[in-house]
TORROLUM-516568 format. One record per residue: x, y, z of N, C-alpha, C, O in turn; residue in three letters. Coordinates in steps of 0.05 Angstrom, whole numbers, padded with zeros to 5 digits, always signed. Layout:
BEGIN
XYZXYZXYZXYZala/...
//
This chain:
BEGIN
-00289+00449-00859-00292+00419-00862-00300+00414-00889-00311+00431-00903met/-00294+00390-00897-00301+00381-00926-00330+00362-00926-00343+00358-00906thr/-00334+00354-00948-00361+00336-00950-00357+00307-00934-00337+00292-00934ala/-00378+00304-00922-00377+00282-00906-00399+00260-00912-00423+00266-00912ile/-00393+00236-00916-00414+00216-00921-00420+00202-00897-00403+00187-00888gln/-00443+00203-00886-00448+00186-00862-00455+00159-00864-00475+00153-00878trp/-00442+00141-00851-00451+00115-00853-00470+00107-00830-00471+00121-00809ser/-00485+00083-00835-00503+00073-00814-00490+00057-00794-00503+00047-00775asp/-00463+00052-00796-00447+00036-00781-00442+00047-00751-00437+00032-00732gly/-00443+00075-00748-00432+00086-00723-00448+00110-00721-00456+00119-00742ala/-00453+00122-00696-00470+00143-00690-00455+00169-00704-00430+00171-00706pro/-00472+00185-00712-00460+00210-00728-00441+00227-00712-00420+00236-00722ile/-00449+00230-00686-00428+00246-00671-00400+00233-00671-00380+00247-00674tyr/-00398+00204-00668-00371+00192-00668-00358+00195-00694-00334+00196-00695arg/-00374+00196-00717-00364+00199-00741-00350+00227-00748-00330+00231-00761gln/-00367+00245-00736-00359+00273-00738-00334+00276-00720-00316+00291-00729leu/-00331+00265-00698-00309+00265-00681-00287+00255-00695-00266+00268-00697lys/-00289+00229-00707-00265+00215-00720-00259+00234-00744-00235+00236-00749glu/-00275+00247-00759-00269+00265-00779-00248+00290-00770-00229+00298-00784arg/-00255+00299-00747-00241+00321-00734-00211+00309-00727-00191+00322-00732val/-00212+00285-00715-00186+00274-00708-00167+00267-00732-00143+00268-00730val/-00181+00260-00757-00167+00258-00777-00155+00283-00787-00132+00283-00798ala/-00172+00305-00784-00161+00326-00796-00138+00340-00778-00124+00356-00789met/-00135+00333-00751-00115+00339-00734-00089+00321-00741-00067+00331-00739met/-00090+00297-00748-00070+00278-00754-00059+00288-00780-00035+00288-00784leu/-00077+00295-00799-00068+00306-00826-00054+00330-00825-00039+00337-00844asp/-00057+00345-00803-00044+00373-00801-00066+00394-00814-00058+00417-00817gly/-00091+00386-00820-00107+00408-00830-00113+00424-00806-00115+00448-00808val/-00116+00411-00783-00125+00428-00757-00099+00425-00742-00090+00403-00738leu/-00086+00449-00732-00061+00448-00721-00067+00461-00696-00087+00476-00693lys/-00046+00455-00676-00050+00467-00647-00053+00497-00648-00037+00512-00659pro/-00076+00505-00633-00083+00533-00632-00106+00541-00650-00118+00562-00647gly/-00111+00522-00672-00134+00527-00689-00160+00526-00677-00164+00509-00659asp/-00179+00541-00684-00208+00541-00677-00224+00519-00691-00220+00514-00715ala/-00238+00507-00679-00258+00491-00692-00281+00505-00704-00290+00524-00691leu/-00293+00498-00725-00317+00515-00731-00336+00510-00709-00337+00491-00693pro/-00352+00532-00712-00373+00532-00688-00395+00510-00690-00400+00499-00711ser/-00408+00504-00668-00428+00482-00671-00451+00488-00687-00464+00470-00699val/-00458+00512-00687-00478+00524-00706-00469+00520-00737-00481+00507-00753arg/-00449+00532-00741-00437+00527-00767-00439+00500-00777-00451+00495-00798gln/-00428+00483-00762-00425+00452-00769-00449+00440-00772-00454+00423-00790val/-00469+00449-00752-00496+00437-00751-00511+00447-00777-00526+00431-00789ala/-00509+00473-00787-00522+00486-00811-00510+00470-00838-00524+00460-00856ala/-00484+00471-00837-00468+00460-00861-00477+00429-00869-00481+00421-00892glu/-00481+00414-00847-00483+00385-00849-00515+00374-00844-00523+00351-00844tyr/-00528+00396-00841-00556+00390-00831-00559+00373-00807-00577+00355-00808gln/-00545+00374-00787-00542+00361-00763-00557+00375-00739-00558+00400-00739leu/-00566+00362-00720-00577+00373-00695-00552+00386-00682-00531+00374-00683asn/-00553+00408-00670-00529+00419-00655-00521+00401-00630-00498+00400-00622pro/-00541+00390-00621-00534+00372-00600-00513+00346-00608-00496+00337-00593ile/-00518+00339-00631-00501+00318-00640-00472+00332-00645-00452+00320-00638thr/-00470+00352-00655-00443+00368-00660-00432+00372-00629-00410+00363-00622val/-00446+00383-00614-00438+00387-00585-00426+00362-00572-00406+00363-00558ser/-00440+00339-00578-00429+00314-00566-00404+00306-00574-00389+00296-00557arg/-00397+00310-00601-00375+00306-00613-00350+00322-00604-00328+00313-00600ala/-00358+00347-00601-00339+00368-00592-00332+00362-00562-00309+00365-00552tyr/-00356+00354-00549-00350+00348-00517-00331+00322-00514-00316+00320-00495gln/-00332+00302-00533-00315+00280-00531-00286+00288-00533-00268+00279-00519glu/-00284+00306-00551-00256+00315-00561-00244+00331-00539-00220+00330-00535leu/-00259+00345-00525-00252+00363-00500-00247+00342-00477-00225+00342-00466ala/-00266+00325-00469-00259+00303-00450-00232+00287-00454-00221+00276-00435asp/-00223+00287-00478-00197+00273-00486-00173+00293-00485-00149+00286-00488glu/-00181+00317-00480-00163+00339-00479-00148+00346-00506-00125+00354-00508ala/-00165+00340-00527-00153+00347-00556-00160+00374-00564-00147+00388-00579leu/-00182+00384-00551-00191+00412-00555-00199+00422-00528-00206+00407-00510val/-00197+00447-00527-00204+00464-00504-00225+00484-00508-00227+00497-00530glu/-00242+00488-00488-00263+00509-00493-00248+00536-00481-00233+00537-00462lys/-00256+00555-00496-00249+00584-00489-00272+00600-00490-00285+00606-00510arg/-00278+00607-00462-00305+00622-00460-00309+00645-00477-00294+00664-00477arg/-00331+00644-00491-00339+00663-00509-00322+00663-00537-00327+00681-00553gly/-00305+00644-00543-00287+00647-00567-00294+00619-00582-00295+00619-00606leu/-00297+00596-00566-00300+00573-00580-00286+00549-00571-00279+00546-00548gly/-00283+00531-00590-00263+00505-00584-00238+00509-00600-00238+00518-00622met/-00216+00501-00587-00192+00502-00599-00174+00478-00599-00178+00463-00580tyr/-00158+00470-00615-00141+00449-00616-00118+00453-00595-00103+00473-00596val/-00115+00435-00576-00096+00439-00558-00068+00432-00568-00065+00418-00588thr/-00044+00444-00551-00017+00439-00562-00012+00411-00562+00002+00403-00581glu/-00021+00395-00543-00012+00367-00542-00026+00347-00560-00019+00323-00563glu/-00050+00360-00574-00068+00340-00589-00054+00321-00608-00058+00297-00609ala/-00038+00333-00624-00020+00317-00645-00007+00293-00630-00011+00270-00636ala/+00008+00301-00613+00025+00280-00601+00008+00260-00586+00016+00236-00586arg/-00016+00267-00572-00032+00247-00563-00046+00229-00585-00050+00205-00579lys/-00052+00240-00607-00067+00226-00626-00049+00208-00637-00055+00184-00637leu/-00024+00216-00647-00006+00196-00655+00006+00174-00640+00014+00153-00651leu/+00006+00180-00611+00013+00156-00595-00009+00138-00595-00005+00114-00595leu/-00036+00147-00595-00059+00130-00593-00062+00116-00617-00068+00092-00617asn/-00059+00131-00640-00061+00113-00668-00039+00092-00669-00045+00069-00675glu/-00011+00101-00661+00009+00079-00662+00002+00056-00645+00002+00033-00655arg/-00005+00060-00619-00018+00040-00603-00035+00021-00615-00030-00003-00616glu/-00060+00034-00628-00081+00021-00637-00070+00004-00661-00077-00019-00664arg/-00053+00016-00679-00043-00001-00701-00029-00023-00692-00034-00045-00703phe/-00010-00021-00672+00004-00043-00662-00012-00064-00650-00004-00087-00654leu/-00033-00060-00635-00049-00078-00623-00073-00088-00639-00084-00110-00633thr/-00079-00073-00658-00105-00084-00674-00101-00090-00704-00111-00110-00715glu/-00086-00074-00714-00078-00078-00746-00054-00093-00753-00054-00111-00770glu/-00033-00087-00739-00007-00101-00743-00011-00131-00739+00001-00145-00755trp/-00024-00142-00721-00023-00170-00716-00037-00183-00741-00028-00205-00750pro/-00058-00172-00751-00071-00181-00776-00054-00178-00800-00055-00196-00817leu/-00038-00158-00805-00021-00152-00826+00004-00175-00824+00010-00188-00844val/+00015-00180-00802+00039-00197-00796+00027-00227-00803+00041-00243-00815leu/+00003-00233-00795-00008-00259-00801-00011-00263-00831-00007-00286-00840glu/-00018-00244-00845-00024-00246-00874+00006-00247-00888+00009-00261-00908arg/+00028-00233-00879+00052-00234-00889+00064-00261-00886+00077-00271-00905ile/+00061-00274-00863+00070-00299-00855+00055-00321-00872+00069-00339-00881met/+00028-00321-00876+00015-00340-00891+00023-00336-00925+00026-00355-00940arg/+00027-00311-00932+00039-00312-00959+00066-00315-00963+00076-00311-00985leu/+00082-00322-00940+00108-00328-00942+00127-00307-00954+00146-00311-00969gly/+00119-00281-00946+00136-00261-00957+00160-00256-00940+00156-00257-00916leu/+00185-00250-00950+00207-00246-00935+00210-00213-00933+00197-00198-00948ser/+00228-00205-00912+00232-00179-00906+00243-00163-00932+00236-00140-00937met/+00260-00177-00947+00270-00165-00973+00249-00162-00991+00248-00140-01002asp/+00230-00179-00996+00207-00176-01016+00192-00151-01004+00186-00134-01021glu/+00185-00146-00979+00170-00128-00969+00181-00099-00974+00168-00080-00984leu/+00209-00099-00967+00221-00072-00972+00224-00063-01002+00225-00040-01008leu/+00226-00084-01020+00225-00078-01050+00200-00071-01061+00199-00058-01082lys/+00180-00080-01048+00153-00071-01059+00146-00044-01062+00152-00028-01044ala/+00132-00037-01085+00125-00011-01087+00096-00006-01089+00082-00012-01108asp/+00088+00007-01067+00061+00009-01058+00045+00021-01079+00020+00017-01079pro/+00057+00039-01098+00042+00053-01117+00031+00036-01141+00009+00040-01152ala/+00049+00018-01146+00042-00001-01169+00034-00028-01160+00026-00044-01177thr/+00035-00035-01134+00033-00062-01124+00051-00085-01131+00047-00108-01126gly/+00072-00074-01143+00095-00095-01148+00119-00086-01139+00119-00068-01123gly/+00144-00096-01149+00167-00093-01138+00182-00068-01154+00175-00063-01177thr/+00200-00055-01143+00215-00033-01157+00236-00041-01173+00249-00023-01185arg/
//
């Protein structure tokens, strides 16, 4: 895992869970990969092992990881597909309506949007 900045806005176990989810979506953690052990994560980030266990348990409850007795936690085969579907649904229901509202408020056309260069903030 990489360096993490904890915020006060959400419980640490939830932030840790979201970090693992992001690693799965980004392909850093692939199906069949082992998660770092609870002890390892707790020591590396100076967290209570119960906090790490809670994050891992939520991932297991959502069938994103599976416990293998004596071996640890592993990313499930269907984790990436489930996460992608969930993220798409969340985007369409939570984020897209706000983006669409802003597009309409600014009077942007489909042509202007397709020509926009996100790297420069301008048109191509």
